[in-house]
N, C-alpha and C positions, 0 to 999 in steps of 0.2 A: 464374440464380447459383446453383451448388448450395451444401448449407449447408457443406460443409467453408469453400469462399473466405471464406463469409459471419462466420465462425467466426477466420477468420486475417484478418481486416480486422477482425472485434470485437478478439481481442487484442490486434494491432498499435494497433488506438485507443487502446484504454485502456492500453498503453505508455507513447506518446505523450502524451496528455494524464495521466497520473501523473508522466511526469518535468518535462512544465509545472508543474505543482502544486508537485513537490516543489522547483523550482528558485524558483519566486515565494514559497512558504512560508520556504526561505532566504534569502533576499534580507529580506522580512518580518524577519525574525529576527537577521539583523547588523545591517540598521536601528535596532531597538528595543532589541535587543539589549546595545548598546553605551552606548545611555543609562540601560540600568539596572543595567548592570558599575560606570560611570562613579560613579551614585549611591552605591551597594555599595560601593565604593574607597573615599569620602568621608567615607561614614560607619563608617568602619573597619569593617565586615561580614566576615566569611570571602568567598574570593573561590569557591565552589562552583558559581556559574550554569553550568546544562548548558548543552552547544553548542545545544540543539533552543529556548533563546530564553527556558525556563523562569526563575520568578521565585524567588528565594532565600524561604521562609518569614519565617525566625529569622534568630539569633545560636546558640541552643541547638545540642548535635550531634544528639539526637535530631529534632529540627524539619527538620535539616538532610540526615539520612540517611535518612525518610521523603519528602522531597520527590525525591530523587536515587533511589529506588524507585519512584516513582510512574512514570515513564516506561517501566519494563519490564516485558516480559514474558517471564516464565521466564527471569528473568536475562539478557532479551537487548533492547537499545534498538532499538525499530520505527522510529523515526527517524533510523536512525544512515545516513551516504553510501553507505559498505561494503554495508550491507543492502539497501540504494533500486538502488544498483548491480544487485549479485548477484538482483534480483527482477525486474527491468526485461530484465536478461542470459535471463534464466531465460526469463520469458518471450515472446521474441524466439525464444530457442532453440526453444519449445514449438511456436511460431507453423511454424517453418519444419521440424519434422518432423511436423508437420503438411499442410504443403502438398507436400512432398517424399516421404514414407514414408505415401500415403494409406493403403492398407493394414493398416497397421498400428494396433491396435487399442491398445496403452498409452501413446500420447501422449494417446489421446481421455479415458483412465482418468486420468493427472495430470492434464493440462487442466482433467479436468469439480471433482477435486476440489482442485488450485492455485485454478482461479479464485473456488471458493467461499470459499476459505481467505481470497483476497485480496481478496473481497468484506465478509466481517467484520472485516477490517482498513482495510476504508475506513470500516465506518459507524460503527468506535471513533476514525478520524477525525474524520468529520461531527461527531460530537458534541463532541469534543474541539476541533476549533473553532470550534464555535457556544458552547463554554464559553468561547474568548477572545474572542468577540463578532467574528471576523473573518470577515464573512455569503459576501465572496467566494470567499474558503479551501474553507469548507460548501459552498458551490456545487460548486466543482470537485471537490470528494471523492464529494458525491453522484453527479456524472457519471459516476465513476472507477466509484464503486459499483457504479453501474445495467449499465457494460460489462461490469464483469467478473462481472457477474451474468447478462447477457446471452450471454456467452460459457458461464459454466458449465451452462446451458439449453441451450443448440446444444450442447453437446459430450455434455451427458447424454441428448439423445433422438439424438442421432447414434452412441450407446454402444447403446440401448434397440435402434434399427433396425437395428444391427448386430450383434446377438442376436438378433431378432426372424430375421434372413436366414438368422444360421447354425444357427437349432433348424428350419427350412424346409429346407434344404438337408444337413441330416443324416439 
């Protein structure tokens, strides 16, 4: 099996496992988030509970603003459903581009960069899940990170080989 097929398989596997982990995390947050919201509303605390299942740190405005800023990266919530959907769709589009246009170099570059970025975000998620004592979700995030890292490595290898072939033929 060619390396390009392996790369496409890694991207599809990582995307599928990411989707499973995302759904599991959402269902876990909904189950536990409902109980936390109820206890906060009974105590009279403000309802600024994030949709990701984060906890409210206190009743003061300073603590509430730091709790809402905690989960963002450059002002974007990496755990939002819309961003996860765009990331999954983008990954699958990259896989399709690699499959149907094997001679194009730019999908390999985007894949190497994108999978590297996803690996960094996955490691961040592993640390977050370990901090929340969710070992099963941390394990899923670790597997997704390993798949993303493998895809980035295969894409970089294909890019390097393509560069060698182009420099020899020139």
